[in-house]
C-alpha positions, 0 to 999 in steps of 0.5 A: 444226885449221883456223879455220873453224867447225863444220858443221851436221849432218843425219843419218837413221841417227845412224850418223854423229857428231862424236865417231866421224867415220871415213866415205866422203864426197862433197864439192860444192854440191849445189844442187838435188840433181839425177840426177847428184848421185843417180849420185854418191851411189849410188857413195857408198853402194856404197862405204860398203857395202864399207868398213863406215863411213857414207856422208857429204856435206859441202855448203856455205851460202852458195854460196861464190860468195857470198863470192868474187863479191858480187852475182854469186852464183847464185840458190839452188835449194834451201835448206840443209835441203832439199838435206839432206833430199833427200840423206838420201832418196837414202840418205846417212847424214849431211849436213853443211853447212859455214858459208862465209865469208872464212876458208873460201874462203881455206884452200888445197886441201892444208890443205882435204884434210888439215885438213877431209876427213882430220882432221875427217871421217876419210875412207877414200874420196871419190866426186866428179864428173870436174870437182870443184874444191876449195880456195882459187882453186879451185886443187884439181883431181880430179888433185890429189885423186888424188895426195893420196889415193894418198899416204894410201891413200884411195880416190877414185872419179869419177863421169862427167856424167850426161846427159839430152836430149843434154846434161849435167845441172847446177845451172846448166842447171836455173837456166836452165829454172827462171827460164824457167818450164820446170818440165816440163823441169826436173823430170826432171832432179831427184830431186823436183819443184822446191820454193820455200818461202815464208811466208803474208802478207796480200795485197789479198784480191782472189782471194776476191772472185772466188772464189779465195782465194789464200795469198800468199807471201813471204820465199822464199829460192830461185829463183822460177821464170818469170812464169805460171801453174802446176800446183802441190802444197802439203803441210799437216799431212800433207795434200797439196793440189793447187794453182794458182799465179800468179807475176808482177805482176797486170797485169789490175788494173795491178799491177807488182810480182811476187807468188807466189799459190796457190789451194789447191784445195778448201782451208778454212782460215787460213794466215797466218803459216804456212810453205808448200812448194809444189812446182812441177810444170808451167807451164799458162800465161803471165800476161796481161791480161784485158779484164773480170773475167768474163774472168779468172774464167772463165780462172781456173776452167780454170787451177784444174781443170788444175791439178787434173788435172796434180796429180793425175796427178804422184802416184802414190798419188793422195792429193790432197785435192779431186782427182777421183783422191783415195781 
């Protein structure tokens, strides 16, 4: 067995176990879990049903570029747990999150195939994108993978890129859109609205004095959308609340530090110390300086109403508390 760490296993069906690993699999970073990834998963599911084995996704944490290019790795769009949640929602039986370190990135392509895919996972079939690379120095190509699979009698299917708006959907494209705050363009490329998870910490409590209390988020591990005010939704204890979220410095008060402040519309309660999952739906406006507090509060009231309407229209079941469409 290769000298690499064992993966963390997320499973929704219990059909796949380390002691009975036969499966069909797909391997990749799957950051963001976008519609291109969904196309691969759909093909994998069809193969799994045909061969009568579970469908498994093997992904990595951290991104291998973190080891290979420290300081220049792409910011993640999803945490490993969120990535697994989204992949499982697409019908995968199990998601394996493989720890990445210097040992793993040094494994040659042939050894990765033989040691991890064949020996550890006992794969009977693979589904990958046409630009798939694996092994040290990304030397393994889809062509090499095809040769290895044919020699072993393992099925291999390739899936071409999914296009949206005349361009291929990719994690790098999504990072650009999210960084620019273009969530209305990013979300149709994703299998679920873009999410940031953060811990509520104490802030300046300025929002409360203005009539719009906010939850200030810290320890966000994923890419934070560009500066602006967003319509969002936040799930707490089974209820989904519409929210107006400000990302950026509070320039009206002379601040330069970037903060993420979420006003949960209609919510009352103490959130300090809790972890919140914030789904970003649409940017309402850019951040700007207001001359007076009265001008700011008037704008905040408009932001809250706009966020309420966007969040309500984004939900087919219309169960957002405080929403005019709530049931």
